[in-house]
C-alpha positions in Angstrom: -17.1 9.9 9.3 -15.6 13.9 9.7 -12.7 12.9 11.3 -12.3 10.0 8.4 -12.6 13.1 5.7 -10.4 15.3 7.4 -7.7 12.7 8.0 -7.7 12.1 4.0 -7.9 15.5 3.3 -4.6 16.7 6.0 -2.8 13.4 4.3 -3.2 14.7 0.6 -2.7 18.3 1.3 0.7 17.5 2.9 1.5 15.3 -0.2 0.6 18.7 -2.3 2.4 20.9 0.2 5.8 18.8 0.8 5.8 18.7 -3.4 5.6 22.0 -4.0 8.0 23.0 -1.2 10.7 20.0 -3.0 9.9 21.6 -6.8 10.6 25.2 -4.9 13.7 23.7 -4.2 14.5 22.5 -7.3 14.2 26.1 -8.8 15.7 27.8 -6.4 19.4 25.1 -6.9 18.6 25.0 -10.7 16.8 27.6 -11.7 13.6 27.9 -13.0 13.8 25.3 -15.8 14.4 22.5 -13.1 12.2 19.7 -13.5 12.7 17.5 -10.8 14.1 14.3 -11.1 14.0 10.2 -10.0 16.0 11.4 -6.8 13.8 14.7 -6.4 10.7 12.0 -6.6 12.3 9.9 -3.8 13.0 12.9 -1.3 9.1 14.3 -1.7 8.0 10.7 -0.6 10.8 10.4 2.1 9.7 13.8 3.2 6.2 13.5 2.9 6.1 10.4 4.6 8.1 11.2 7.5 5.8 14.5 7.9 2.6 12.0 7.5 4.0 9.4 10.3 4.8 12.5 12.4 1.7 14.7 12.5 -0.4 11.8 12.8 1.6 10.4 16.1 2.1 13.9 17.8 -2.0 14.7 17.5 -2.7 11.1 18.2 -4.9 11.2 15.5 -3.8 7.1 15.3 -2.2 5.5 18.1 0.6 3.0 18.5 0.6 0.4 20.9 2.9 -2.6 21.8 0.1 -4.7 23.3 -0.4 -6.6 19.9 3.0 -7.2 19.9 3.8 -8.2 23.1 1.5 -11.2 22.2 4.6 -12.6 20.3 2.4 -13.4 17.4 5.6 -14.6 15.3 3.3 -17.4 13.7 0.5 -14.9 13.0 3.2 -12.2 11.4 4.8 -15.5 8.9 0.9 -16.0 7.8 0.4 -12.7 6.9 3.7 -12.5 4.7 2.9 -16.1 3.1 -0.5 -14.6 2.6 0.8 -11.7 0.6 2.7 -13.6 -1.4 -0.1 -15.9 -2.2 -2.0 -12.8 -3.8 -0.1 -10.7 -6.0 -0.7 -13.7 -9.0 -4.9 -13.6 -8.7 -4.6 -9.9 -7.9 -2.1 -9.2 -11.4 -4.6 -11.5 -13.2 -8.4 -9.9 -11.6 -6.5 -6.4 -12.7 -5.5 -7.8 -16.4 -8.9 -8.8 -16.9 -10.7 -5.4 -16.0 -10.9 -3.0 -18.8 -7.6 -0.9 -19.1 -7.3 2.2 -17.1 -5.5 5.1 -18.2 -1.4 5.1 -15.7 -1.1 8.5 -15.2 2.1 7.7 -12.9 3.5 5.3 -14.9 6.8 7.6 -15.9 7.0 8.7 -12.1 6.8 5.4 -10.3 9.3 3.7 -13.0 12.0 6.4 -12.5 11.5 5.8 -8.6 11.6 2.1 -9.3 14.9 2.1 -10.7 16.7 3.6 -8.2 18.1 1.6 -5.3 16.8 4.4 -3.0 13.5 4.0 -3.9 13.3 1.0 -2.3 13.3 3.0 0.8 10.2 4.5 0.1 8.0 2.6 -1.9 9.2 -0.6 0.2 9.7 0.2 4.1 8.2 4.3 4.4 5.2 3.8 2.2 3.8 0.9 4.3 4.2 2.4 7.8 2.9 5.8 6.6 -0.1 4.6 4.9 -1.1 1.8 7.3 -0.8 4.6 10.1 -2.7 6.9 8.6 -5.4 4.5 6.5 -5.6 1.9 9.3 -4.4 3.3 12.5 -6.3 6.7 11.9 -9.3 6.9 9.7 -10.5 2.9 9.9 -10.1 3.4 13.6 -12.2 6.6 13.6 -14.5 4.7 11.1 -15.2 1.9 13.5 -16.4 4.1 16.0 -18.4 5.8 13.6 -20.9 2.9 12.2 -21.5 -0.3 14.5 -21.0 -2.5 11.1 -17.9 -2.8 11.0 -17.3 -3.6 7.2 -19.0 -0.3 6.7 -16.0 1.5 7.6 -13.6 -1.2 6.4 -15.4 -0.4 2.8 -15.3 3.1 3.1 -11.6 2.9 4.2 -10.8 1.2 1.6 -12.5 3.7 -1.1 -10.3 5.9 0.2 -6.8 4.4 0.6 -7.8 3.6 -3.2 -8.9 6.9 -4.3 -5.9 8.7 -2.6 -3.1 7.2 -5.0 -4.8 9.4 -7.3 -4.3 6.7 -10.6 -6.8 4.8 -11.8 -4.6 2.1 -12.9 -3.9 0.9 -9.5 -7.4 2.2 -7.5 -8.9 -1.3 -8.0 -6.2 -2.9 -6.7 -5.5 -0.6 -3.9 -9.1 -1.0 -2.8 -9.2 -4.7 -2.9 -6.0 -4.8 -0.7 -7.3 -2.3 1.9 -10.3 -4.5 2.4 -7.7 -6.9 3.3 -5.5 -4.6 5.5 -9.1 -3.3 7.1 -9.8 -6.5 7.8 -6.6 -7.1 9.8 -6.8 -4.4 11.5 -10.2 -4.7 12.9 -9.4 -8.2 13.9 -6.0 -7.3 15.9 -6.8 -3.5 16.7 -2.8 -3.2 15.6 -1.5 -1.7 12.2 1.6 -4.1 11.7 0.1 -7.2 10.6 -1.0 -4.3 7.9 2.9 -3.3 8.0 3.7 -6.8 7.4 1.7 -7.6 4.5 1.9 -3.6 2.7 5.8 -4.8 3.2 6.0 -7.7 1.7 3.1 -6.5 -1.3 5.6 -3.3 -2.1 9.1 -5.4 -2.0 8.2 -8.1 -4.4 6.3 -5.2 -6.8 9.6 -3.6 -6.7 11.5 -6.7 -7.5 9.5 -7.7 -10.5 9.7 -3.9 -11.4 13.5 -4.4 -11.8 13.0 -8.0 -13.6 10.4 -7.0 -16.0 10.7 -3.3 -16.3 8.0 -3.6 -19.5 4.7 -2.5 -18.2 3.0 -4.2 -21.4 4.2 -7.2 -20.0 1.5 -9.9 -19.4 1.5 -13.0 -17.0 1.6 -15.1 -19.7 4.0 -13.0 -21.4 6.5 -13.7 -17.6 5.1 -17.4 -17.8 7.1 -18.5 -21.2 3.8 -17.5 -23.3 1.6 -20.8 -22.1 -2.2 -20.0 -20.3 -2.1 -23.4 -19.1 1.2 -21.7 -16.9 -0.9 -18.9 -15.8 -4.0 -21.5 -14.7 -1.3 -23.1 -13.1 0.4 -20.0 -10.9 -2.8 -19.2 -10.1 -3.9 -22.3 -8.4 -0.7 -22.6 -6.9 -1.1 -18.9 -5.2 -4.7 -20.0 -4.3 -3.0 -23.0 -2.6 -0.7 -20.6 -0.7 -3.4 -17.5 -0.1 -6.1 -19.5 1.2 -4.5 -21.4 4.2 -2.4 -18.2 4.8 -6.2 -16.4 5.6 -7.6 -19.5 6.7 -4.8 -19.4 9.6 -4.9 -15.4 10.2 -8.6 -15.6 10.8 -7.7 -18.9 13.1 -5.0 -16.8 15.1 -6.1 -13.5 14.8 -6.9 -11.6 18.4 -6.9 -8.1 19.7 
């Protein structure tokens, strides 16, 4: 448990250090009134992700192995993609049913999402860095700490939600963390989680650019009819549940 907390604190500390470093560079270059723009935030996230991955790999807090990939689990990864697509609408709908939470990062994420290079950090680097740390290091330590795997999975999911430091994202991050934790526990590999995480973030990036108004609800996107929402939910579950069944059937360490 102690190692999991330490890894989480280090993850957050690196984010703070890199953010202050980039802010300091902007002040030196552009003057004391300089504010970080979209490109500055993209640079910050990219440097942070690379620094985190380098540290956790060099210290071997997280270990990367090709053993699972060598089994050629292409069918399993296909079902991971399908599951990620199938969970998007139910997750969005569930979040809409909850009390509205403060979205403290709305403006910052909006700036990043609007940029093409934003996909580099949101769609590619973030899934790699977060899976390496939260599943490959934190959950790995928790699974060794407690005999009940679901205790470790739940704690890692809670830490994953809290580290986002944005109440509006936390419910989705916690639920995703449970599923991603289960995927790691069943395979002892971060690869399925990286694929799932990549699809989830990629779809979020595309949808934001198609529907940039954050106040839009599912019913607005689906033509204004509640019946369309129920049909979309049913169709999504018909995608997700068979995919989950296949993952449960095929996952092997």
